[in-house]
N, C-alpha and C positions, 0 to 999 in steps of 0.2 A: 497274449497281446493286450489283454484287458487293462493292465496297468498303464500302458502307453495311451490307450484310448481315454482312460479315466483322467490322465494328466492333461490331455488336450482339452477335454470337456471342462475340467476344473479351471484351467487357465483362461478359457474363453468366458466362463461365467465370471471370473474375477475381473476380466476386462470390462464386461457390462456393468459390474458393480462400481467400478472406479472411473467410469466415463466422466469427462469434463465438458464444459461448454466453451472450449477455446477454438473450435473450428469456425470456418467461414470468415475469419478476420483477416488472414493473410493468405497469399497464393504464390505459386512459383512465378518467377519474373516475367515469362513470356506472356501470360494472360492475367497478370495481377490487376492492371488497370481495368480491363474489360469485366472481369468477374467482380471486382469491387463495386463497379458501377451497377451491375445487375443486382447485387445485394442491396445497394442503397436506393435504387429506383424501382426495380420490378418486384423485388421480394422482401421489401422492408417489413411488411406485416408478418410474414412467415418467419423472418429472422427474429423479430421481436417476440413472437410466440415461443420460438426455440429457446431464447434466453430466459424467458419468464415461466416456461412450462404451463402457460395458460390454457393450452388446448389439450393437454394430455398429462396423465399422472403415471404413464407406463415407462417403458425402457427408453434409453437414449436414442435407439433407432426410430422410435415413434416420434421423438422430438425433432430429429434431424430430417426425416423423410419428406415432410412438406417443403422444407427449404430446398432439398435436392430436386424434388419434382418441379418446383417453380423455376429453379435455375436451368434445368434441362429444357423447359418450355421456352425460356428466354434466349438461349444460345442458338446460333444458326446451325443449319444442317452441315455445312462444311466443317464447322468447329466440332460437331459431334463425330464426324468421320475421322478427324484428326485425333480426337480423344480415343476412338476405337483403335487406331493404329498404335498410339502410345500404350494402350492396355495390352496389346499383343506383345510388344517389345518387353514390357515389364513382366508379363506373365511368363516369358521365356527365361527370365533372369535366373531363377533357382536352378533350372536345368543347365544353363550355361555355366553357372558357378560350380555345379557339381563336377563338371569336366575339368575345371581349373583347380579345384580344391584338393585337400589331402584326405587320405583314408583315416579311419579311426585308429587303425593299428599303427600307422606311422606316427600319429600324434601321441598315442599311448606309449610308444617306445621312447620318445623324447621325455615324456612325463616321469619315467623311472628316475632320471637324474635331475631334470629341470621342470618340475611340475608347474611352477608359476608361469614360466615362459610358455609352456604348453597350454595352460589355461588361457592366457592372453591370445595365443594364436587361434584357439577354439572360438573365442568371442569375435575376433577380427575377421574370421572366415565363416560367414553365416550359412554356408551350404557344404554338405559333406559328400565326398565322392562315393558313388553307389557301389555296393558289393553284392554279389548273389547270395541268397539265403543258403546257409549250411556250407558256404565256402569261406575259408579263413586264410588270410594272408600270413604265411609263415615268416617268422622272425629272420631265419637264415636267408630267405629270398630278399628281404629288405636290405640286409647287410652284405649280400654277395657283391664282390667288386666287379664292375663292368670292364670289359676289355677296351683298351684305348682311351681310358678316362683321362680327364684333365686333372692333374694333382692339385690339391689345395695348397695355397701358400701357408707357411708356418711363420708365426710372429713371436716376438719377444714377450715377456710377461706384461710389459706395458701395452704392447699391441693387442694382446689377448683381452686385457681389460677394456680397451677401446672397442674391440669387436663386440664384446658382451654388452657394452653401453649402447652401441649403435643398434644391435638386435633388439634390446629393450625399448629403445626410442621408436624404432619402426613398428614394433608390436603395439605399443601404446598409441601411436598415431593411427594404426589400422583400426584399433578398438574405438578410438575417439571418432574416426570417420564414420564407422558403422552406427554408433550410437547417435551421433548428430544427424546422420542421414535418416535413420528411423524416426527420430523426433520430428525432423522437418517434414517428412512425408505425412506423419500423423496430423500435423498442425496446418499444412498447406494444401492438403488434398482431402478427398472424401472417398470412403470405400463403400462399395455396394454390398460387400460381404458382411462387414460389421459396421454399419452406419452409426455415427456418433462416437465411435471409439478412436482414440488418438494414439494408442501405442500397440496396435496389432502388428505393425511392422517390426517394432522392437521385440515383440513376443516371438515372432518368427526367427529373428536373429539369435535370440538367447536360447531358443529351444535346441539349437545346434549343440550347445554346451552339454545338454543331457546326453546326446548321442556320443559325444566324445568321452564323457564319463563312463557310459556303458562300454565303449570300446576299451577304455583303460582297465575297467574291471574284467572284461573278457581276456585281455592280455595277461593280467595277473592270475587268472584262473588257469592259464596255459603255461605260464612262465613264473619261475621263482628265483629271486636273487639270493645267491649264496654268500656273496662277499661282504654283505652288510654286517658290521660289528654290533651285535646285540648288547655288548657290555658298555657301550658309551652312555654317559649320563646325559641329562637334558641339555646342558650347556654345550657339550661336545656335539650332540646331534644337531643343535641349532647352527653352530659354527660350520659344521660339515654341509648342512643344507644350503646355507648362504653362499659358501664357497662354490658349490656346484651351480647355483643359480647364476652367478656372475662369470662363470668360466665356460667358454665354448667346449662342446663335447670332445673335440679333437684333442684338447689339452687336459682332459680329466683323467683321474686315476682309473686303472682297470677295474672291472667288476665281473663277477661270475654269475651267469644265469643258467638255470637248468630247466629243460622243458618237461613239464609234468604230463601224465597221461590225460587224454580227454575225458571229460565227465559229462553227465547229462546236464548239469548246471551250465557248464561251458557251452554246450551246444545250444541250450536255451538262450543264454545271453548273446551268443553270436547271431542267432536267428532274430532276436528282438532288435539288435542293433541294425541288421540289414533291413528289416521291415520298417523300423522307425525311421531310417534314412529315406525310404521311399515316401512314407507318410509325411515327412518333413518337407520334401520337395513338392508333394501335392498341396499341402497346406500353404506353402509359400506361393505356389502358382495361383491358387484361388485368391489369396489375399492381394497379391500384386496385380493380377489381371483385372481385379475389380476396382482399381483406382480411377477416379473421375477428376475432371477439371485440371488436367496436366497436358501440356503440349508435347509433341514428339521430340522437340529439341530438348526440353527439360527432362523428358524421360530418358533420352540417350545419355544425358549427363549423370542421371541417377545410376543407370546401369554401369557407366564407366567408373563411377566412384566405388561401386560394389566390387567391380572387377579389380580395381587397383588395390583395394584392401585384401582381397583374396589372393592375388598374385604376390603381394608383399609378404603375407603370412606363409604362403607356399615357398617363397624364396628363402625365408629364414629357416623353415623346417628342412628344406632340401640341403641347405648349407650344413645344418647340424647332422643330418643323416649321412651326408657325404663325409663329414669329419669322422663319424664312427667307422665308415668304410675305409677311409684313408688310414686310420689307426688300427685296422683289423686285417687279418688274412683268413678269410672264411673259406673253409674247404668245400669243394663242390659236392663231394659224396655225402649223402645223407645216411650212409650205413656205418660211418665211423663212430667209434665209441665216444670220442670227444673232438671238439673243434676248438683249438686254442688260438686265441687272438691276442694281439698286442694291446689294443685298447679295450676290447671286450672279450670275455671268455664265455663261449656258448657251449655248455656241457650237455651231452645227450644223456637222458636218464637211463641208467643201466637196467632198470626193470622193464 
C-alpha cells in the first residue's frame, strides 16, 4: 500500500507548492455580497497581508488562516450553522457517488476496445464503486444476459456514427462539468483541510483516474485478448483503434478473450485497487466536508452537478456493456471449456 500513500503525499505536497493567491475574491452566489463586504470592511488588513505575504514567509495555509479566522469572527452564528449543514452534505458526496458510479472492472472492460471513451468516463465520474478486498468481479458475471431484459435498438451505419458522437459529446460534457466545478470550488470557497490551496477538489476528482487505471491493469492480468492481429503495421493499428473508438460496442467485430490463471501480482493489484478506492472516498470526504463559506443551497447545487456527471458516465457505460450482452450469448455454466459469443468470445483456459 505504500505506493498509494506515497502518491497521496506527493500530490498534497505539489498542491502546497503550486498554491496561488486567487482565493477570497469571488464566492458562490448565495453569500457573495455578504462575504465580499466582510473582506472589504472587517478583514481588509488580513486580506492585504495575505496578498503581500507581509506577515509570514511560510506556507499558503499560514497566509490564508488569518483571513479565514477574521471572516469566521465576522459572520453570524446562524450563518456558521448553515455552513456546517452544507459541509455535512458535501462530505457525504463521495460516498453517494460511489453508490452511483461504476466499478473499475466494468470501466476496464470497455477500455479493451474503447480506451479513450473509458478514460473520459473515468474523469467524468469522480468516485469509484467500492469493492471488497480480494474479491474480483468476474468478466462472465458482467456479460451474463439478464432474464426479461429490454433489447437494445439496432441502428444503421449512420445511426451508429450518431450514437458514437452523442456518447463522446456526453462524456466530454461530464468531464467539463467536473473540471469546471472543481475549479469553481477552489476559487469560491476555502478549505479547512488544505487552506490556501485552490485545486484540491480537482486533485480528488483526477485521483479516481489512477484507480481506473489500476482496475484496467488488474483486468489485463486476469484476461488476455487472443483475436488481436499482431501482424498489423502502425497505420493499420491506428485505423483499427479509431474505428473502435467511434463505433458502439454492439456493432464492433468479435474478439476473443481468455482468462489466465490468478497470480500473486493480480491479487496484489486487485487488493491495491480495493484499498485505494476506500482511501479515495476518505480523502474526498475530508476535503469536501472541510469547505467553508458556502450556503446549503449552493452546496446542493454542487452535489447535484456531481451526481449528473456520474449518472451520465454510468449511463454511457451501461449502454456499452448492454451492447456487449446483446451481441453475446454467455453460458451460465462456469465448467464449460469454452463460452462462444456472437460479439465476444470468452474462452476458458484449458490449463
